[in-house]
C-alpha beads as a LAMMPS data file, in Angstrom:
LAMMPS data file: protein, C-alpha beads

64 atoms
63 bonds

1 atom types
1 bond types

-500.0 500.0 xlo xhi
-500.0 500.0 ylo yhi
-500.0 500.0 zlo zhi

Masses

1 110.0

Atoms # bond

1 1 1 0.000 0.000 0.000
2 1 1 1.335 3.411 -0.961
3 1 1 1.529 6.133 1.654
4 1 1 -0.102 9.499 1.088
5 1 1 2.319 12.029 -0.292
6 1 1 0.745 15.474 -0.401
7 1 1 2.189 18.161 -2.631
8 1 1 1.185 21.814 -2.650
9 1 1 0.889 22.963 -6.289
10 1 1 0.789 26.698 -7.031
11 1 1 -0.683 28.025 -10.287
12 1 1 -2.673 30.937 -11.730
13 1 1 -6.448 30.675 -11.938
14 1 1 -7.448 30.455 -15.629
15 1 1 -10.397 32.800 -14.910
16 1 1 -9.170 35.585 -12.609
17 1 1 -5.386 35.122 -12.923
18 1 1 -4.785 35.074 -9.156
19 1 1 -2.109 32.780 -7.761
20 1 1 -3.731 29.884 -5.869
21 1 1 -2.684 26.492 -4.535
22 1 1 -4.152 23.005 -4.432
23 1 1 -3.028 19.898 -2.553
24 1 1 -2.248 16.924 -4.767
25 1 1 -2.089 13.361 -3.442
26 1 1 0.933 12.007 -5.298
27 1 1 0.192 8.437 -4.244
28 1 1 -2.408 8.607 -7.050
29 1 1 -0.432 8.518 -10.289
30 1 1 -3.028 10.257 -12.483
31 1 1 -6.106 12.226 -11.548
32 1 1 -8.723 14.571 -13.051
33 1 1 -11.065 16.589 -10.849
34 1 1 -12.782 19.963 -10.409
35 1 1 -11.569 22.447 -7.790
36 1 1 -13.153 25.857 -7.182
37 1 1 -10.858 28.902 -7.273
38 1 1 -10.153 30.240 -3.762
39 1 1 -10.569 33.804 -5.068
40 1 1 -13.316 33.915 -7.722
41 1 1 -15.033 30.580 -6.822
42 1 1 -15.261 29.430 -10.452
43 1 1 -14.698 25.728 -11.260
44 1 1 -11.212 24.810 -12.486
45 1 1 -10.535 21.510 -14.226
46 1 1 -7.366 20.002 -12.711
47 1 1 -5.343 17.189 -14.256
48 1 1 -2.050 15.886 -12.947
49 1 1 0.278 12.955 -13.363
50 1 1 2.833 11.797 -10.815
51 1 1 5.632 9.283 -10.702
52 1 1 7.757 8.317 -7.689
53 1 1 6.028 11.009 -5.576
54 1 1 6.917 13.804 -8.042
55 1 1 4.573 15.776 -10.304
56 1 1 5.432 14.983 -13.918
57 1 1 2.545 16.899 -15.506
58 1 1 0.074 19.497 -14.199
59 1 1 -2.701 21.233 -16.125
60 1 1 -5.469 23.590 -14.968
61 1 1 -8.130 24.994 -17.279
62 1 1 -11.647 26.367 -17.533
63 1 1 -12.763 23.101 -19.089
64 1 1 -14.242 24.958 -22.049

Bonds

1 1 1 2
2 1 2 3
3 1 3 4
4 1 4 5
5 1 5 6
6 1 6 7
7 1 7 8
8 1 8 9
9 1 9 10
10 1 10 11
11 1 11 12
12 1 12 13
13 1 13 14
14 1 14 15
15 1 15 16
16 1 16 17
17 1 17 18
18 1 18 19
19 1 19 20
20 1 20 21
21 1 21 22
22 1 22 23
23 1 23 24
24 1 24 25
25 1 25 26
26 1 26 27
27 1 27 28
28 1 28 29
29 1 29 30
30 1 30 31
31 1 31 32
32 1 32 33
33 1 33 34
34 1 34 35
35 1 35 36
36 1 36 37
37 1 37 38
38 1 38 39
39 1 39 40
40 1 40 41
41 1 41 42
42 1 42 43
43 1 43 44
44 1 44 45
45 1 45 46
46 1 46 47
47 1 47 48
48 1 48 49
49 1 49 50
50 1 50 51
51 1 51 52
52 1 52 53
53 1 53 54
54 1 54 55
55 1 55 56
56 1 56 57
57 1 57 58
58 1 58 59
59 1 59 60
60 1 60 61
61 1 61 62
62 1 62 63
63 1 63 64
């Protein structure tokens, strides 16, 4: 069983442009989910890939 490895990922909101952060569980090697912006509250589509507890790919968009 893999242990939880949390990673704080900083990026700019694709709607308002503000710098925000999300916590990624790097024990999951690939994940897609929706996270609301901490500033403007609009839904952001998050996709990431991880390998050996390191982020190998991160993408955040409006989903449009």
